[in-house]
N, C-alpha and C positions, 0 to 999 in steps of 0.2 A: 255767419251767421247761424244758415244754414244745416256748417256741421257740428256749429254748438248745439244748436234746436233737437239735430238728430241724436247727439252726446245726449243728453237731459232725460231725452223720451227712451232714452234703452237704461239709463240706467233706471228710473222709474220704471220701468219692466221686469229690471233683476230685480229692485223691491220689492217690484209685487209676488213676483215668481217664487223666492227662497222666502219673502212668507211663508206663503202655501205651502213651498218641496215642504220646512222645517216643523211647517203644520201639521202635514198630513205625513210624513215619514218618523214623524216624534211618534205616533198614535199605531205603528206598525202593529208590537207585543201585543197591546191594548187588545189590539182589533186580532192579532196572532190567537190570542186566549183565549177572545169571545166566539170566535169560530171556531174551536180547536173541542171548547167547552158543547158550540151547538150539536155539534158532530159527534158529541162522546167518544174526543179521539186523544181525551186528555187524561188518561190512567193507562198501563199498562204499558208497556214493553219497550213500545214502540213509537212510543207518543213524542221524547225528543226529535224522533225521524217528519213525523205529520208534521208539528211543530213546522221545522225545516222549512216543507216546503207548502205549505198556506202563507209562511212568511215569503217564500220566491214569490209562489203566485198569487201574493199582493203587493209582492213591489213593483210585481212586472207589468203588477195594470193601473201602479202608480206612475213607472213611467211613461208608460204606452201614452198617461193621458198628458205627462208632465212634455215628451216631445211634442203633443198638437198642441199642446197652451204655447210653447217655448216660442212656437214656429210661427203661429196667428201672433203676438206679440216682435214679431219681427227678429229673432235670435236670441230673446232676451234667455237668461244662463241664472243657475243658482251656486255658481261651483267658484271660487275667483281665479281656481287652476286648470282652467279651462280657456283660461286667453293664455296661460305662459304655457300652455302642450300647442293650443294652438299655434301660436308665436314659433315656440322650436320648432316643429312638426313644418313649417312654412307654410302651414292653410290657412292663415289670416296674420293679417296685421295692423292690428287696432293701436288706433292715437294714444298717447300720452295722457292727454284731455279726459279721451273717457274713458281711461280703465281709473284716474286716477278718482272722478263722479261714480264709475259703477262698482269698484270696490266698498266706500265707503254705506252703498247704497244698498248692497248685498250687505255686510256685517247689520246695516241698522233693517233690517229686514226679519233676517234669520231674530233676532233680535228680542222683536216684535211675535214670529212663528213660536217663540218659546213660551213667552213670558203668554201668547195665548190660549195656547196648548196646559200651562200649569192651571190655567183657572177654568177650564172646558171639559179635564181630565175627568170623567168620574171617578170620586174618589176609593174605590175598590184598583182603580186602577195605578190609582198613580203613583203606587211606589215603585212603578215600572220609566218615571219620567225620569232618569237621572243623569241620560246625557254622557258626550264623550269624556272623559276624568282618564287619568294620568293612573295607572294602576305600579309603575315601577318607578327606579329615580329616570330624572330627566335627560340626561344620554341615550338609556337604552330607551324611552320612550321616545324619543327622538329621530332616533334611529329604525324601531318598531314602523312610527308613524310614515317616513321616508317612503322604507320599502314599501310601504301599505299603498301608498299614491302613487307611488312609480307604477307598480303591478297593475292598480284598476286601471291608470291614467293610459298604456302599452294598452287594454286589453280592450277598453271602451273605443281609441284610435284606429286598435285595428275592425272591430266588431262595425263599425260607422263608416270607416271606408274603404274597404277590405274586404268585410265579412258579408253573411245573406245579402241581398236582398230583400225580402222577405222580412215588412218590420216587426211578427209578431217574432220571431226566430229571434229578432233581431233580440230582441226587446228582451226575450227569454233568457237569452244568451249572457247579456249585462246584469236579468236578476240572478242570476245564480251565479258569477263572479262576483258582485256586490257582498251576498247572504255569504259568502266560500271564505272573501277576506274578515268580515264583520264576524266570525268565528275563529280567523285565525286570531286577530287582533282586537279579542278579549277580553282578556287577563296579561293587556299590556295600554292600551290608549284610547279603549272603549269598541272599537277607531275610529274617527271620522272622517278622515280622506276629501275634508271637506272646510278648508276654516272659518270660512260664515259661517255652516254649523256647531263647530265650537266653540267658534267668537261668542255667539246670542247663546248655548247651554254655559257658556260661561261668567258671561253679565247676571245671568238669571242666579247664578251659583257664587254668585264674589268674589272672582279672579281673573274676570280680562282683563286684566290691568297687568301681571304678575310674570315676570319674565321667562316664566315656563310655560306659560298661557304662548307667548310668540313665539321663541323660542320650537315645539313638539309642534304644535298645532297651527303656525304661517308660515318659519322658517326651511326647517325638514318638507313639506310637504309641496311649497313649490318646487324647491331643489330638483325633489323627484319627480315630479311632475314635467323639467324644464327637460330633465333627463332622459324620459319615457319621451318625449314629444325628438328630441336631437336622433336617439334610437329610430324612433320610428322612423324618423325620415331618411336616415342613410341607410336599414334595413329594406324597409316596404316602401319607397315614394322613388322609380324609377327616376333621375337626373334627368334635371333641364338641358334640353338640346341643346344644341350651343350651335351658335349663328352661321350659316352658313359665308365663306367669303367669297367675292367674285375672282372670277379670275381676268389675270390683265391681258 
């Protein structure tokens, strides 16, 4: 019963955190536009570079805040691929019952976050709420989403496990990595690199129950995340020490 109660609490925490993540992360485009306009950086040849810098800074602040929030909630997560990557890397071994509860909880939280930000976003910024969407054929999109998820998962594992101990530097590295991959995948899948986030926006746009959504934004990201976990385990983590045998 205690294990069941812990799994239910973890699922509830995941739903809350995923709701807040989709709500806040989806507003980054509008927030960037508002900040650059306030600072007078929206015009000129360097406007694009300023926008990227502002987005990376806002995302770093968001990641730092959510790192504290997830820790306070006992290790809550807003990305289903976290479980696959941690398991493949040998860092965690969640029970099937816990995973079976937390995946739907994250998906439900993402739907709630996408619906909430769609209602709360001011009218002049609503055109920025597009969410991840497939801009190429499904096979190309699946490969792109899988590769991007592989890269970001490997980067996250390295930064968290092997990276600098300073929380601010660690968060900045993650922010720059995420923004770089979003720019790289913008013409392919959005991208998402987070099946729950993709599902939330697919639900809002009424294509959450299609094969393309499952194939591109769930199956291939999980493959990419698990592959990243295995490679990280083989390359960066030392092998477990062999038990000593007693001499006769």
